C-alpha positions as CSV (number, residue, x, y, z in Angstrom):
1,M,103.8,174.8,83.3
2,L,103.3,171.5,80.4
3,S,100.8,169.6,80.7
4,P,101.1,165.9,80.7
5,I,100.2,165.0,77.1
6,S,102.8,168.2,76.3
7,L,105.3,166.4,78.2
8,L,105.1,163.2,76.8
9,A,104.8,164.8,73.6
10,Q,107.9,166.2,73.5
11,S,109.5,163.2,75.2
12,N,108.0,160.6,72.2
13,P,105.7,162.5,70.1
14,V,104.6,158.6,68.4
15,I,102.7,158.1,72.1
16,P,99.8,161.2,71.2
17,A,99.3,159.6,67.8
18,I,99.1,155.5,69.5
19,N,96.5,156.9,71.9
20,Q,94.5,159.5,69.3
21,L,94.3,156.6,66.8
22,G,93.6,154.1,69.3
23,L,90.5,156.7,70.7
24,D,89.7,157.1,66.8
25,L,89.1,153.8,66.0
26,L,87.4,152.7,69.1
27,R,84.5,155.3,68.6
28,A,84.3,154.0,65.0
29,Q,83.6,150.4,65.7
30,A,81.7,151.6,69.1
31,S,79.1,153.2,66.5
32,A,79.3,150.2,64.1
33,S,78.7,147.6,67.2
34,D,75.6,149.0,69.5
35,Q,77.6,149.2,72.6
36,S,79.2,145.6,72.6
37,N,82.2,144.6,74.6
38,L,85.5,146.0,72.1
39,L,89.0,145.6,72.8
40,L,91.4,147.0,70.0
41,S,95.4,148.0,71.0
42,P,96.3,151.1,69.6
43,Y,100.0,150.0,69.7
44,S,99.9,146.9,67.5
45,I,97.5,148.9,64.6
46,E,100.2,152.1,65.1
47,V,102.9,150.4,64.2
48,A,102.1,148.2,61.7
49,L,100.6,151.1,60.2
50,A,103.6,153.2,60.5
51,M,105.6,150.2,58.8
52,A,103.6,150.7,55.6
53,Y,103.7,154.4,56.3
54,T,107.4,154.3,55.9
55,G,107.3,153.4,52.4
56,A,104.5,156.1,51.4
57,E,105.0,159.0,49.3
58,G,102.9,162.0,48.2
59,R,99.5,162.3,49.1
60,T,99.4,158.7,50.5
61,R,101.7,159.8,52.9
62,D,100.0,163.2,53.8
63,E,96.9,161.2,54.4
64,M,98.4,158.6,56.2
65,R,100.0,160.7,58.1
66,R,97.4,162.6,59.2
67,V,95.1,159.6,60.1
68,L,97.7,158.2,62.0
69,H,98.7,161.7,63.8
70,L,102.5,161.0,63.0
71,P,105.0,164.6,63.0
72,A,106.0,165.0,59.7
73,D,109.8,164.5,60.2
74,N,110.3,160.7,59.4
75,A,113.5,160.5,61.5
76,V,111.2,161.5,64.4
77,V,108.4,158.9,64.0
78,L,111.7,156.2,63.2
79,D,113.5,157.3,66.7
80,G,109.8,157.5,68.7
81,F,109.0,153.8,67.6
82,S,112.3,152.3,68.0
83,G,113.2,154.5,71.4
84,L,109.3,152.9,73.1
85,A,109.7,149.5,71.7
86,R,113.5,149.7,73.6
87,D,111.6,151.1,76.6
88,L,109.3,148.2,76.9
89,S,112.1,145.8,76.4
90,G,113.7,147.4,79.2
91,L,110.6,147.1,81.2
92,Q,110.6,143.5,81.1
93,M,114.1,142.8,81.8
94,A,113.8,144.8,85.0
95,S,111.1,143.1,86.0
96,R,112.9,139.8,85.4
97,R,115.9,141.2,87.7
98,Q,112.9,142.5,90.0
99,A,111.6,139.1,90.5
100,D,114.8,137.3,90.8
101,E,115.6,139.3,93.5
102,A,112.7,138.8,95.5
103,R,113.3,135.1,94.6
104,K,116.8,135.8,96.6
105,H,115.1,136.7,99.7
106,G,112.3,133.7,100.0
107,G,109.9,135.9,98.0
108,S,107.5,134.4,94.6
109,Q,107.1,137.6,93.0
110,E,105.9,136.7,88.8
111,P,107.6,139.3,86.7
112,I,106.0,141.1,83.7
113,E,106.5,139.6,80.6
114,I,105.8,141.5,77.3
115,N,106.9,140.7,74.0
116,V,106.6,143.2,71.0
117,A,107.9,141.4,67.4
118,N,107.5,142.7,63.9
119,R,107.6,141.3,60.2
120,L,107.8,142.0,56.6
121,F,106.5,139.0,55.0
122,A,106.9,140.1,50.7
123,Q,106.9,137.8,47.7
124,S,110.2,136.3,47.1
125,G,112.2,138.2,44.4
126,F,110.0,141.1,45.0
127,A,112.3,144.5,44.5
128,F,111.8,146.4,47.4
129,R,113.7,149.5,48.1
130,P,116.3,148.7,50.1
131,A,116.2,152.1,52.4
132,F,113.0,150.1,53.4
133,T,113.9,147.2,54.3
134,T,116.9,148.5,56.2
135,A,114.2,151.1,58.3
136,L,112.0,148.1,59.0
137,R,114.9,146.0,60.1
138,D,116.8,148.2,61.9
139,R,114.3,150.9,63.3
140,F,111.3,148.4,63.8
141,G,112.9,145.5,64.1
142,A,111.2,143.7,61.2
143,P,113.6,141.5,59.2
144,L,111.8,140.7,56.0
145,E,110.6,136.5,55.7
146,E,110.1,135.4,52.2
147,L,107.2,134.0,50.9
148,D,105.6,132.6,47.8
149,F,101.8,134.4,47.5
150,V,101.7,133.9,44.0
151,H,102.0,130.3,43.4
152,A,101.4,129.1,46.9
153,A,98.9,131.6,48.6
154,E,97.4,129.0,51.5
155,P,100.9,128.1,52.6
156,A,102.0,131.7,52.8
157,R,98.9,132.5,55.0
158,I,99.6,129.4,57.3
159,A,103.0,130.7,57.7
160,I,101.8,134.2,58.7
161,N,99.5,132.8,61.2
162,D,101.5,130.4,62.7
163,W,104.2,133.4,63.2
164,V,101.8,135.1,65.2
165,A,100.4,132.4,67.5
166,S,104.0,131.6,68.0
167,A,104.6,135.4,69.1
168,T,101.7,135.7,71.1
169,H,101.7,132.2,72.8
170,D,99.0,131.0,70.7
171,K,96.6,133.5,72.2
172,I,96.0,134.8,68.4
173,R,95.4,132.3,65.9
174,D,94.2,132.5,62.3
175,L,95.0,136.6,62.2
176,V,94.6,136.0,58.7
177,P,91.7,134.5,57.1
178,R,91.2,132.3,54.2
179,D,90.6,135.2,51.3
180,G,93.0,137.5,53.3
181,V,95.8,136.5,50.9
182,N,96.0,135.6,47.4
183,E,97.8,136.1,44.4
184,A,98.0,139.3,44.0
185,T,99.2,139.6,47.6
186,R,103.2,141.5,47.7
187,A,103.5,142.2,51.1
188,V,102.2,141.6,54.9
189,L,103.6,143.9,57.2
190,A,102.7,142.5,60.7
191,N,103.0,143.2,64.7
192,A,102.3,141.1,67.4
193,L,102.1,142.1,71.0
194,Y,101.9,139.5,74.0
195,L,101.4,141.0,77.6
196,H,101.5,138.6,80.6
197,A,101.2,141.5,83.8
198,P,100.5,140.5,87.4
199,W,99.3,142.7,89.8
200,E,101.3,144.8,92.3
201,D,98.9,143.2,95.2
202,A,96.8,140.1,94.1
203,F,93.3,140.2,94.6
204,K,92.2,137.0,97.1
205,P,90.0,134.6,95.2
206,K,88.1,134.1,98.8
207,A,86.8,137.1,98.4
208,T,85.4,136.7,94.9
209,K,81.8,136.4,94.8
210,N,78.8,137.0,92.3
211,E,77.5,140.6,92.8
212,P,75.0,142.6,89.9
213,F,76.6,144.7,86.6
214,W,74.2,146.7,84.7
215,V,74.3,144.6,81.2
216,G,75.0,147.6,78.5
217,G,73.6,149.5,80.8
218,K,69.9,148.3,81.0
219,T,69.7,144.8,82.7
220,S,71.6,143.3,86.0
221,A,73.2,140.2,86.2
222,D,75.2,138.6,88.9
223,V,79.1,138.4,87.3
224,A,82.1,137.4,89.7
225,T,83.5,140.0,91.2
226,M,86.7,140.9,92.7
227,L,87.1,142.6,95.7
228,Q,90.1,144.7,97.4
229,Q,90.8,147.8,99.6
230,R,94.2,149.4,98.9
231,H,95.6,152.5,97.6
232,Y,95.0,153.5,93.8
233,G,95.5,156.5,91.6
234,Y,91.6,157.6,91.9
235,E,90.2,161.0,90.8
236,Q,86.2,161.8,90.7
237,R,86.0,164.0,87.2
238,N,82.8,165.8,85.5
239,G,80.7,162.5,84.9
240,Y,83.1,159.8,85.6
241,A,85.4,158.2,87.7
242,A,89.0,157.5,86.6
243,L,90.9,155.0,88.8
244,V,94.2,153.1,87.9
245,L,95.6,149.5,89.1
246,P,99.5,149.1,89.1
247,Y,100.8,145.6,87.6
248,V,104.1,144.6,89.2
249,G,106.6,147.4,89.2
250,Y,104.6,150.1,88.5
251,Q,105.7,150.5,84.9
252,L,102.2,149.2,83.8
253,Q,98.9,150.2,84.8
254,F,95.3,149.2,84.4
255,V,93.1,152.5,83.4
256,I,89.6,152.6,84.1
257,L,87.1,155.1,83.2
258,L,84.2,154.7,85.0
259,P,80.5,157.0,84.0
260,D,78.8,158.0,86.9
261,K,75.3,156.7,85.4
262,R,74.6,153.2,84.4
263,D,74.0,154.3,80.6
264,G,77.0,156.7,80.4
265,L,79.3,155.0,78.3
266,A,78.8,156.5,75.0
267,N,79.1,159.6,76.2
268,L,82.6,158.9,77.7
269,E,83.8,157.4,74.8
270,R,82.8,160.9,73.1
271,A,84.7,162.9,75.5
272,V,87.8,160.7,76.1
273,T,91.0,162.3,74.8
274,P,94.6,161.7,74.6
275,E,95.3,164.6,77.0
276,L,92.5,162.6,79.5
277,L,94.7,159.2,79.4
278,A,97.7,160.9,79.5
279,G,96.6,162.5,82.9
280,C,95.6,159.0,84.3
281,T,99.2,158.4,84.6
282,Q,99.6,161.1,87.4
283,L,96.3,160.4,89.4
284,P,96.4,161.2,93.3
285,Q,96.3,158.0,95.5
286,R,93.5,157.4,97.5
287,D,92.0,154.6,99.9
288,V,89.6,152.8,97.6
289,I,87.1,149.6,98.4
290,L,87.5,148.2,94.7
291,H,84.5,145.8,93.2
292,L,86.0,144.9,89.8
293,P,84.1,142.2,87.6
294,K,86.5,139.5,86.4
295,F,86.5,139.1,82.3
296,K,87.9,137.7,78.8
297,L,87.3,139.0,75.8
298,E,87.8,137.1,72.3
299,P,86.9,139.1,69.3
300,P,87.5,137.7,66.3
301,S,89.5,139.3,63.4
302,L,88.6,142.6,63.0
303,P,89.1,144.4,59.3
304,L,89.8,147.7,59.7
305,G,90.1,149.1,56.4
306,E,86.6,150.7,56.3
307,A,86.9,152.6,59.8
308,L,90.5,153.9,58.4
309,R,89.1,155.0,54.8
310,G,86.2,156.8,57.3
311,L,89.2,158.5,58.9
312,G,90.6,159.9,55.3
313,M,92.7,157.2,54.5
314,M,91.8,156.6,50.8
315,T,94.9,156.5,48.7
316,A,96.7,153.9,50.6
317,F,94.3,152.0,49.8
318,D,94.1,152.8,46.1
319,Q,90.8,154.9,45.8
320,P,90.3,156.6,43.4
321,R,91.9,153.5,41.4
322,G,95.3,154.3,40.3
323,S,95.8,156.7,43.7
324,A,98.1,155.0,45.9
325,D,101.7,155.9,46.4
326,F,104.1,153.4,47.9
327,D,107.2,154.7,45.9
328,R,109.6,154.7,48.9
329,M,108.6,150.5,49.5
330,A,108.8,149.6,45.9
331,P,109.2,151.7,42.7
332,R,105.9,152.7,41.2
333,K,105.3,153.1,37.9
334,P,101.4,153.8,36.3
335,D,100.3,150.2,36.1
336,D,102.6,148.4,38.5
337,Y,102.4,149.4,41.8
338,L,101.7,148.6,46.0
339,C,98.6,149.4,47.6
340,I,97.2,148.1,51.0
341,S,94.1,145.5,50.4
342,E,93.4,145.1,54.1
343,V,94.1,145.9,57.8
344,I,93.2,143.0,59.9
345,H,93.7,143.1,63.3
346,K,92.5,140.7,66.1
347,T,92.9,141.2,70.3
348,W,92.8,138.8,73.1
349,L,92.6,139.6,77.2
350,S,91.6,138.0,80.5
351,L,91.8,139.7,83.4
352,D,91.6,137.7,86.9
353,E,92.8,138.0,90.7
354,N,96.5,137.3,89.6
355,G,96.6,140.1,87.3
356,T,96.1,140.4,82.8
357,E,97.2,138.4,80.5
358,A,96.6,140.2,76.9
359,A,97.7,139.5,73.2
360,A,97.1,141.5,70.0
361,A,98.3,141.3,66.4
362,T,97.9,143.2,63.3
363,A,98.3,142.9,59.6
364,V,98.6,145.2,56.7
365,V,97.9,143.3,53.6
366,M,99.7,145.0,50.7
367,M,98.6,143.6,47.0
368,Y,99.8,144.7,43.3
369,G,97.8,147.0,41.7
370,S,97.0,148.1,39.1
371,A,102.6,170.6,106.3
372,M,100.5,169.3,109.2
373,R,98.7,166.6,107.3
374,P,94.8,166.2,107.9
375,D,93.7,163.1,108.9
376,P,93.3,160.7,105.6
377,P,89.8,160.6,104.6
378,P,87.6,157.9,104.4
379,P,88.2,155.5,101.6
380,I,86.4,155.7,98.7
381,E,84.2,152.8,97.4
382,V,83.9,152.2,94.1
383,R,81.6,149.5,92.4
384,V,82.6,149.0,88.6
385,D,79.3,147.6,87.9
386,R,78.3,149.5,84.7
387,P,79.7,149.9,81.4
388,F,83.2,150.9,81.5
389,L,86.5,152.4,79.2
390,F,89.2,150.5,80.1
391,A,93.3,150.7,79.1
392,I,96.2,149.0,79.9
393,Q,98.8,151.8,79.8
394,H,103.1,151.9,80.0
395,V,103.2,154.7,82.6
396,P,106.8,156.3,81.8
397,S,105.3,157.2,78.5
398,G,101.6,157.1,78.6
399,A,101.3,154.7,75.5
400,C,97.8,152.7,75.6
401,L,98.8,149.4,74.7
402,F,95.2,148.3,74.9
403,L,92.1,149.9,74.8
404,G,88.6,148.6,75.3
405,C,85.1,149.2,76.9
406,L,83.5,146.3,78.7
407,T,79.7,146.1,78.5
408,D,79.3,142.3,79.4
409,P,81.8,140.7,81.6
410,R,79.7,137.1,81.3
């Protein structure tokens, strides 16, 4: 019998790749941030870098494939990303139909809104290979938009940021910082992701009250904590509990990986795997009394270049100098070629009694370089009162749209 991750990989091999890159980067950021709140969108990062990978060649392509955990067959990669995008779009359309049907019968169900947008912002007149721009347009839904980085870098930066803000309902603003592009920039490959997902069963605001949370696993502080009893996917595992909360329609879920110990987050971060995340799509149902803190995360723009180089993506960033090879993107000459100058990522998330709203954006900046059932068991009480890992997961595919850890809900 195939494992959950084998089944997911068999249906779409880019799914384990998305989740593994997310875990790699989460660990890299956790080691650098001393266990502060963290939030990433593995999906957004992987898609933006996969667009650049489509234009890579030689050693650069091999390194990117290893770091991005992609299969070697390019057709499989393109099919995987375009297929997942269709699935997410179909999820939104199905949710809207379900909400419309509920309203016909006097209900007031709010649908899931999910928006994925990709774009190739390119220097006006730059000679990209037609096969590259066609692949981005047709397989990633990323049309080409020409800007003038050479003569008007600041207006170009503002245009990119305005596009991101519009695509994320103004949740992601100023993605590209002032020094993020300049006259040497030739392209920015951008992904924007917006999600508004109501719970399948909303929490009652009257039940929310202050309860203690062990901030950083060390200090107790009172934080607004929601309370609800219902059947959730739940399983007690070795050293942690896994629990999932469904969003309306059961196609998306909020995953909680809660260490048994107050200071167990670091060990859990090291232990979590794509296999573990895939298994969260199949947790057994249990009656749970859940205490869950409300929280909002809005970290600043995060440069990912150093972490990606640490994972082995060196030549894409032209290290050593002259080694970048994006010949499939544009013809490469010894003294006239493209390389990645930085990968910029920004996220936003708010979780409350009604559901979750979240957004993310990623910019890859390319520059010129040189039987009888027994009585049911009693309900389990789960207090999410200590640092934990979380994800927003697309259930049919297992893909993690968002991944993070919460150490301080305040």
